[in-house]
C-alpha positions in Angstrom: -78.1 38.1 79.4 -77.0 35.7 76.6 -76.1 38.7 74.4 -74.0 40.1 77.2 -72.2 36.8 77.6 -71.6 36.5 73.9 -70.2 40.1 73.7 -68.1 39.4 76.7 -66.8 36.2 75.2 -66.0 38.0 71.9 -64.3 40.9 73.7 -62.3 38.6 75.9 -61.3 36.7 72.7 -60.3 40.0 71.1 -58.4 41.1 74.2 -56.6 37.7 74.3 -55.7 37.9 70.6 -54.5 41.5 71.1 -52.4 40.5 74.1 -51.0 37.5 72.4 -50.3 39.6 69.3 -48.5 42.3 71.3 -46.6 39.6 73.3 -45.6 37.8 70.1 -44.6 41.0 68.3 -42.5 42.1 71.2 -40.8 38.7 71.4 -39.9 38.7 67.7 -38.7 42.3 68.0 -36.4 41.4 70.9 -35.0 38.3 69.0 -34.3 40.5 66.0 -32.5 43.1 68.1 -30.5 40.5 69.9 -29.5 38.8 66.6 -28.4 42.2 65.2 -26.4 43.0 68.3 -24.8 39.6 68.3 -23.9 39.9 64.6 -22.4 43.4 65.4 -20.4 42.0 68.3 -19.3 39.0 66.3 -18.2 41.1 63.4 -16.3 43.4 65.7 -14.6 40.5 67.5 -13.4 39.0 64.2 -12.1 42.4 63.0 -10.3 43.0 66.3 -8.8 39.5 66.7 -7.6 39.6 63.0 -5.7 42.8 63.7 -4.3 41.7 67.0 -3.0 38.4 65.4 -1.4 40.3 62.4 0.3 42.9 64.7 1.6 40.1 66.9 3.0 38.3 63.8 4.9 41.4 62.7 6.6 41.6 66.1 7.5 37.9 65.9 8.9 38.5 62.4 11.1 41.3 63.7 12.4 38.8 66.4 13.2 36.3 63.7 15.2 38.9 61.8 17.2 39.8 64.9 18.0 36.2 65.7 19.0 35.4 62.1 21.4 38.4 62.0 22.8 37.4 65.5 23.4 33.8 64.3 25.3 35.2 61.2 27.6 37.2 63.5 28.2 34.3 65.9 29.1 32.0 62.9 31.6 34.5 61.5 34.9 35.5 62.9 34.6 38.9 61.4 31.8 40.5 59.4 32.7 43.4 57.1 30.5 46.3 56.3 29.9 44.9 52.8 29.0 41.5 54.1 26.6 43.2 56.6 25.0 45.2 53.7 24.6 42.1 51.5 23.1 40.0 54.3 20.6 42.7 55.5 19.6 43.8 52.0 17.1 41.0 51.5 15.8 41.2 55.1 15.0 44.9 54.7 13.2 44.2 51.4 11.1 41.3 53.0 10.3 43.2 56.2 9.9 46.8 54.9 8.5 48.1 58.2 12.0 47.7 59.8 13.6 51.0 59.0 17.1 50.2 60.2 19.3 47.2 61.1 22.4 48.1 63.1 25.6 46.3 64.3 26.7 47.7 67.7 30.0 46.1 68.9 31.3 46.5 72.4 34.5 48.6 72.4 36.7 48.9 75.4 38.3 52.3 76.1 41.7 50.7 75.4 40.5 49.8 71.9 38.8 53.1 71.1 41.6 54.6 69.0 42.2 51.5 66.9 38.5 51.0 66.4 38.0 54.6 65.2 40.9 54.3 62.8 39.8 50.9 61.5 36.2 52.0 60.8 36.9 55.6 59.8 34.5 57.2 62.4 34.5 58.8 65.8 32.6 57.5 68.8 30.0 60.2 69.6 27.3 61.0 72.1 24.3 63.4 72.3 24.8 66.6 74.2 22.3 69.4 74.0 20.6 67.8 71.0 23.9 67.7 69.0 26.4 64.9 68.3 29.8 65.4 69.8 32.9 63.3 70.7 32.2 60.8 73.5 34.0 61.3 76.7 36.2 58.7 78.4 34.5 55.7 79.9 35.2 52.1 80.5 33.4 50.8 77.4 31.3 52.0 74.5 28.6 50.6 72.3 28.9 52.6 69.0 26.6 52.1 66.0 29.2 50.7 63.5 27.1 49.4 60.7 23.6 50.7 59.8 21.5 49.7 56.8 20.1 51.2 54.7 23.3 53.3 55.2 22.0 56.3 53.2 19.2 56.8 55.7 21.2 56.2 58.8 24.7 57.7 58.2 24.2 60.3 60.9 24.0 57.7 63.7 27.3 55.9 62.7 29.6 56.1 65.7 26.8 57.1 68.1 27.4 55.5 71.6 24.0 54.2 72.6 25.1 54.2 76.2 24.7 58.0 76.1 21.0 57.6 75.7 19.3 56.6 79.0 16.5 54.6 77.4 18.8 52.7 75.1 21.3 52.1 77.9 18.6 50.5 80.1 17.6 48.2 77.2 21.1 46.9 76.4 21.9 46.6 80.2 18.8 44.4 80.5 19.9 42.4 77.4 23.4 41.8 78.8 22.1 40.8 82.3 19.4 38.5 80.9 21.1 37.4 77.7 17.8 38.1 75.9 16.3 40.3 73.3 15.2 43.6 74.8 13.4 46.7 73.5 13.4 50.4 74.4 10.2 52.2 75.4 8.8 54.9 73.0 11.5 56.7 71.1 11.3 59.2 68.3 12.8 57.8 65.1 14.0 60.2 62.4 12.5 59.5 59.0 14.1 60.3 55.6 11.6 63.2 55.4 13.3 64.6 58.6 10.1 64.0 60.6 10.1 62.1 63.9 7.7 59.3 64.4 7.2 57.1 67.5 8.8 53.7 67.5 10.7 51.0 69.3 14.4 50.0 69.0 15.1 46.3 69.6 18.4 44.9 70.7 19.7 41.2 70.4 22.9 40.4 72.3 25.7 38.6 70.4 28.1 36.4 72.4 31.1 34.7 70.9 33.4 31.8 71.9 36.2 32.9 74.3 37.9 29.7 75.1 37.4 27.2 77.9 37.7 27.5 81.7 39.7 25.2 83.9 36.8 22.6 84.0 36.7 22.5 80.2 33.4 24.4 79.9 33.1 26.7 77.0 33.3 30.4 77.8 31.5 33.2 75.9 32.1 37.0 75.9 29.8 39.8 75.0 30.6 40.9 71.4 27.9 43.4 70.8 24.3 43.9 69.9 22.1 43.6 66.7 19.6 46.5 66.6 16.4 47.1 64.7 14.5 50.4 64.5 10.8 49.9 64.0 8.4 52.8 63.6 5.0 51.7 65.1 3.1 53.3 62.2 5.0 51.3 59.6 4.6 48.1 61.5 0.9 48.5 62.0 0.4 49.5 58.3 2.2 46.4 57.2 0.3 44.2 59.6 -3.3 45.3 58.6 -2.5 45.8 54.9 -4.1 42.4 53.9 -7.4 43.3 55.5 -10.0 45.0 53.4 -12.5 46.1 56.0 -12.5 49.1 58.2 -14.4 50.7 61.1 -12.1 50.1 64.1 -9.6 52.2 66.0 -6.2 50.8 67.1 -4.4 51.9 70.3 -1.2 50.5 71.6 0.1 51.3 75.1 3.5 50.5 76.6 2.5 49.3 80.1 6.1 49.5 81.3 6.7 53.1 80.4 7.5 55.4 83.4 5.6 58.4 82.2 2.0 58.6 81.1 2.9 60.5 77.9 5.3 57.7 76.9 2.7 55.0 77.3 0.9 55.7 74.1 2.9 54.1 71.2 0.3 54.1 68.4 -3.1 55.6 67.7 -5.0 55.4 64.5 -8.3 54.6 62.8 -8.7 52.2 59.9 -11.4 54.4 58.4 -10.6 56.0 55.0 -11.3 59.4 56.6 -8.5 60.4 58.9 -9.7 60.7 62.5 -7.8 62.9 65.0 -5.9 61.0 67.7 -7.5 63.0 70.5 -11.0 61.8 69.4 -9.8 58.2 69.4 -8.2 58.5 72.8 -11.4 60.1 74.1 -13.4 57.1 72.9 -10.8 54.9 74.7 -11.3 56.7 78.0 -15.1 56.4 77.9 -15.2 52.9 76.3 -18.1 50.7 77.2 -18.5 46.9 76.7 -17.7 46.7 73.0 -13.9 46.6 72.9 -11.1 44.0 72.6 -7.8 44.0 74.5 -4.7 41.8 74.4 -1.4 42.1 76.4 1.6 40.8 74.5 5.2 40.3 75.5 7.5 42.1 73.0 11.2 41.6 73.9 10.5 41.8 77.6 8.1 44.8 77.4 4.3 44.4 78.0 2.3 46.1 75.2 -1.4 46.4 75.4 -3.3 46.4 72.1 -6.8 47.9 72.3 -9.3 47.7 69.5 -12.4 50.0 69.6 -15.2 50.6 67.2 -14.8 53.7 65.2 -17.7 56.2 65.5 -20.5 55.2 63.3 -19.4 51.6 63.0 -20.5 48.5 65.0 -23.4 50.5 66.6 -25.9 48.8 69.0 -28.9 51.0 68.0 -32.4 49.6 67.5 -32.7 48.5 63.9 -35.7 49.5 61.6 -36.7 45.8 61.5 -37.6 45.9 65.1 -40.2 48.7 64.6 -41.7 46.9 61.6 -42.2 43.8 63.6 -43.9 45.7 66.4 -46.2 47.6 64.1 -47.1 44.7 61.9 -47.7 42.3 64.8 -50.4 44.4 66.5 -52.9 44.0 63.6 -52.7 40.2 63.3 -54.9 37.6 64.9 -53.7 34.8 67.0 -54.0 32.3 64.1 -52.2 34.6 61.7 -49.5 35.3 64.3 -48.9 31.6 64.8 -49.0 31.0 61.1 -46.5 33.8 60.5 -44.4 32.6 63.4 -43.9 29.2 61.9 -42.9 30.7 58.6 -40.6 33.3 60.2 -38.8 30.6 62.1 -38.3 28.6 59.0 -37.2 31.6 57.1 -34.7 32.5 59.9 -33.3 29.0 59.8 -32.9 29.2 56.0 -31.5 32.8 56.1 -29.0 31.8 58.8 -27.9 28.8 56.8 -27.6 30.9 53.7 -25.7 33.6 55.6 -23.4 31.0 57.0 -22.7 29.4 53.6 -22.3 32.9 52.1 -19.8 33.9 54.7 -17.9 30.7 54.3 -17.8 31.1 50.5 -16.8 34.8 50.9 -14.1 34.0 53.4 -12.7 31.2 51.2 -12.8 33.5 48.2 -11.2 36.4 50.2 -8.5 34.1 51.5 -7.8 32.6 48.1 -7.6 36.0 46.5 -5.4 37.3 49.3 -3.0 34.4 49.0 -2.8 34.6 45.2 -2.4 38.3 45.1 0.1 38.7 48.0 2.1 35.5 47.7 5.8 35.9 46.7 5.4 32.9 44.4 4.3 33.0 40.7 1.2 31.0 40.0 0.1 30.0 36.5 -2.8 27.8 35.4 -2.6 25.9 32.1 -5.2 23.9 30.2 -4.8 20.4 28.7 -3.2 21.9 25.6 -0.5 23.6 27.8 -1.9 27.1 27.2 -1.8 29.7 30.1 -5.3 30.5 31.3 -4.4 32.1 34.6 -1.5 34.0 36.2 -1.1 36.1 39.4 0.7 39.4 39.6 3.8 37.8 41.0 4.1 35.6 37.9 3.9 38.6 35.6 6.4 40.5 37.7 9.0 37.7 37.7 8.6 36.9 34.0 8.4 40.5 32.7 5.2 39.8 30.7 1.8 41.5 31.3 -1.1 39.3 32.1 -2.6 39.9 28.7 0.7 38.8 27.0 0.7 35.6 29.0 -2.9 34.4 28.6 -3.5 32.0 25.7 0.2 31.4 25.1 2.0 28.0 25.3 3.6 27.7 28.7 6.4 25.5 27.4 7.2 27.5 24.2 7.1 30.9 25.8 8.8 30.3 29.2 10.4 26.8 29.2 11.5 26.0 25.6 15.3 26.3 26.3 17.6 25.0 28.9 20.1 27.2 30.8 22.8 26.7 28.2 20.5 27.8 25.4 19.8 24.3 23.9 16.3 23.3 23.0 14.2 21.7 25.8 12.0 19.2 24.1 8.4 19.4 25.3 8.2 15.6 25.9 11.1 15.9 28.4 9.4 18.6 30.5 8.1 17.5 33.9 5.1 19.9 33.4 4.1 18.0 30.3 4.2 14.7 32.3 1.8 16.3 34.8 -0.6 17.1 31.9 -0.3 13.6 30.3 -0.1 11.3 33.4 -1.5 13.4 36.3 1.7 12.9 38.3 2.7 15.9 40.4 6.3 17.2 40.0 8.7 19.3 42.0 11.9 20.7 40.4 14.5 22.3 42.5 16.7 24.2 40.0 15.5 25.1 36.6 15.3 28.1 34.3 12.3 30.1 32.9 12.9 32.8 30.3 11.8 36.4 30.7 10.3 38.6 28.0 13.6 40.4 27.6 15.4 37.1 26.8 17.2 36.7 30.1 16.8 33.6 32.2 15.6 33.4 35.8 16.5 30.5 38.2 13.3 29.0 39.5 12.1 26.3 41.8 8.6 25.1 40.7 5.9 22.5 41.4 3.3 21.2 39.0 0.0 19.8 40.2 -2.7 18.3 38.0 -6.3 19.6 37.8 -9.0 17.0 37.5 -12.6 17.3 36.2 -14.8 14.3 36.4 -11.8 12.0 36.8 -10.0 13.4 33.7 -7.0 15.6 33.6 -8.2 19.1 32.7 -4.9 21.0 33.2 -2.3 21.9 35.7 -1.2 24.5 38.2 2.4 25.6 38.2 3.7 27.4 41.2 7.2 28.8 41.0 9.5 31.3 42.7 12.7 33.2 41.8 15.6 31.6 43.6 18.4 33.6 41.9 19.3 35.6 45.0 18.9 32.5 47.2 21.4 30.6 45.1 23.8 33.5 45.1 23.5 33.8 48.9 24.1 30.1 49.3 27.2 30.3 47.2 28.5 33.3 49.3 27.7 31.5 52.6 29.5 28.4 51.3 32.6 30.5 50.5 32.4 32.3 53.9 32.0 29.0 55.8 35.1 27.3 54.2 37.6 30.2 53.8 39.2 32.7 56.1 37.5 36.0 55.6 40.6 38.1 56.1 43.3 36.4 54.0 41.1 34.4 51.6 43.0 31.2 52.6 41.3 28.0 53.4 40.0 27.9 57.0 40.4 25.0 59.5 37.3 23.2 58.1 38.5 23.2 54.5 42.1 22.4 55.5 40.9 19.3 57.3 38.9 18.2 54.3 41.9 18.6 52.0 44.1 16.8 54.5 41.7 13.8 54.8 41.5 13.5 51.0 45.3 13.8 50.7 45.7 11.0 53.3 43.4 8.7 51.2 45.4 9.4 48.1 48.8 8.9 49.9 47.6 5.5 51.2 46.5 4.4 47.7 49.6 5.7 45.9 52.1 4.9 48.7 53.4 8.5 48.8 54.2 10.9 51.6 52.5 14.1 52.7 53.7 16.8 55.2 51.8 19.2 57.5 53.5 22.5 58.3 52.1 24.2 61.4 53.5 27.8 61.9 53.1 30.7 64.3 54.3 34.2 63.5 57.2 35.7 65.6 57.0 39.4 66.2 53.4 39.7 65.3 51.9 40.5 68.7 54.0 43.6 69.4 52.9 45.1 66.1 49.3 44.2 66.6 49.2 45.6 70.2 51.1 48.8 69.3 49.6 49.8 66.0 46.2 48.1 66.3 44.2 45.4 64.6 44.3 47.1 61.2 48.1 46.9 61.1 48.0 43.3 62.4 45.4 42.4 59.7 47.8 43.8 57.0 50.6 41.6 58.2 48.3 38.5 58.3 47.2 39.3 54.7 50.8 39.9 53.5 51.9 36.6 55.1 49.0 34.8 53.4 50.1 36.2 50.1 53.7 35.0 50.7 52.3 31.5 51.5 50.5 31.5 48.1 53.7 32.6 46.4 56.0 29.9 47.8 53.7 26.8 47.9 53.2 24.5 44.9 49.9 24.4 43.0 49.0 21.1 44.7 49.7 22.4 48.2 47.0 23.9 50.4 47.8 27.0 52.6 45.4 27.8 55.4 44.8 30.2 58.3 43.7 28.2 61.4 43.1 31.2 63.6 44.9 34.3 65.0 48.5 34.3 63.7 48.6 30.5 63.3 48.8 29.1 59.7 49.3 25.7 58.2 50.3 24.2 54.8 49.4 20.8 53.5 52.3 19.6 51.3 50.7 17.0 49.1 52.2 14.1 47.3 56.0 14.1 48.1 58.5 11.3 47.8 60.9 12.3 50.6 61.1 14.7 53.5 63.5 16.9 51.7 60.7 17.9 49.2 58.8 19.6 52.1 62.0 21.1 53.6 62.7 22.9 50.3 59.3 24.6 50.6 60.2 25.6 54.2 63.5 27.0 53.1 61.8 29.1 50.4 59.4 30.4 53.0 62.1 31.3 55.5 64.2 32.9 52.8 61.2 35.0 51.8 60.6 36.1 55.4 64.1 37.6 55.7 62.7 40.8 54.2 60.8 42.9 56.8 57.1 43.7 56.5 56.1 47.3 55.8 53.3 48.7 57.9 52.3 52.4 58.1 55.7 53.4 56.5 57.7 51.3 59.0 59.5 48.0 58.6 59.0 45.2 61.0 60.9 41.9 61.0 58.4 39.0 61.1 59.6 35.5 61.4 57.9 32.1 61.8 58.2 29.1 64.0 57.4 26.0 62.0 56.5 22.5 63.2 56.5 19.6 60.6 54.9 16.2 60.7 55.0 13.6 58.0 52.7 10.8 56.9 53.1 8.0 57.5 56.1 8.5 59.9 54.5 10.8 62.4 50.8 9.8 62.2 48.2 7.9 60.2 45.2 10.3 60.5 44.5 14.0 60.1 44.1 14.8 63.8 47.4 13.2 64.8 49.4 14.8 62.0 48.1 18.3 62.9 48.6 17.7 66.7 52.2 16.5 66.1 53.0 19.4 63.8 51.5 21.8 66.4 53.7 20.2 69.1 56.8 20.5 66.9 56.0 24.2 66.3 55.9 24.9 70.0 59.2 23.2 70.4 60.7 25.4 67.7 59.2 28.5 69.3 60.8 27.6 72.7 64.2 26.7 71.1 64.7 30.2 69.7 67.7 28.8 67.6 65.7 26.7 65.1 63.1 28.1 62.8 61.6 24.7 62.2 61.5 21.3 63.8 60.4 18.0 62.5 58.2 16.1 65.0 60.3 13.6 66.9 63.6 15.6 66.3 63.0 18.1 69.1 65.5 18.0 72.0 
């Protein structure tokens, strides 16, 4: 009986150990599988969210480009084709996924002939797949400027109202005064292949006077358009990412037809996967997918990220089988002993994995920033020798990385000033960083390229410390040559009339205020001539704006011819001009200039082989007799001009002498 009890007790113990072993092994197998699945899901979520954020950023950048170009048109009275090309050139370089930027003005039917003559094109529309002359309608929206022009010449003059999808987009833009986008359209590439994309339109409104209540009125001037192939935008968005294994699908939720809903389909695997396979995975997708709906210029786009086949799988891992098999043969004590060690190992492994991922992420972000930044980065040691440079630095300076490393940063790149004189090393802000550890920022300086030319740069220098001592410095610089040129062009455009080249109202008022200060100090007189062209409107209305512009330019040339070197001629707007007659002793000095101008205007203006008599009504105000400040002098000269225009007998009137 005792033997039976003993055997029973031992067998029970064995059974208990076996049951505990099986239970423990199954538990650890389940934990391992859950951890693997969570890691798979987590990795997929990160990959999906990264792509969604980058794609959204690219759409936001396109919106910034449209608003920038729209602001440029609103700020300018007239933008020429060349000015449009210069302004868009840098934008197209910075945002290469934008394949075309267009200016699409609103042209009324009454303006069509003058518009076509002025721009040397015909307003066209699509009929039967071919471009033909557009029929008569109340207004048109022809593509007038398109950059890059070599890739988009064929669409110049195309009336986008003739395309139903584009018409719906710009109608929505006018009604809502907002950026709009078409649905899926086929964009013609340089290779004569069509790719799916979206065309965005930004409305441009300009000042059109004031209503009876004094509120500012605006009128529709046209649209800024950007053509964006979806494949190019997605490629540019995911370019910084170095991992693959997901499929990207973008749907237009506002498309009328099912076939137009799919805007983009592709896999980020190196091996090209057919679109049909990706869409099939989308239709039968299970729980592992990520979706986001974004608003792009009034259209709802759905971005779906799916695992590519063979990636982010949820299969049972080999570790699960090993745990199950190994756990059956262990006793309860060994199981608990191993369990304690496994838990500790898992904690350590998780901490190591976390630290490793953090380090890898930091390294990846640092490398991505250094390699993709548009700024040059160089590291120098305490002796001023270059010990690091990124690709942008080599590109800007024209040296290879091998040629830069080990060389003196100052002697090689910074040893001369812009005028060619020596730049002493002790005067260099970078040397001060190395000696005193004080960061520096220099707005406008020159570095020297390998070919001996100079490059305008903006740079910062930051010290590197080791153990409290200065070990070197990091110099971050960027090429601002084009920026300085553009600033100079914008300054010129902001202060001069773009048609005649004369000073505009802003620059004229600045000169007038300075002249008033001088006249007050020197006790001299100045005169303001305010003039309006007679006979200009009939020519402009009959022959068109091109003929009117020629008369305005010719009149501006006459003003330059008759005024003194110290005087300031200006175009204030339309056919209104002004002249600041500076530093005169008596009124007759200004009247001599007026007589010269009227004498010069006795000859007719020649336009398109015909002669047109163009006169001028001139109002004159004097400082200090007719006003003590710029606003008063201009207002009194303007009033005198209107009196001369009504009189019909007098070509000019001095303020206060009008009947």
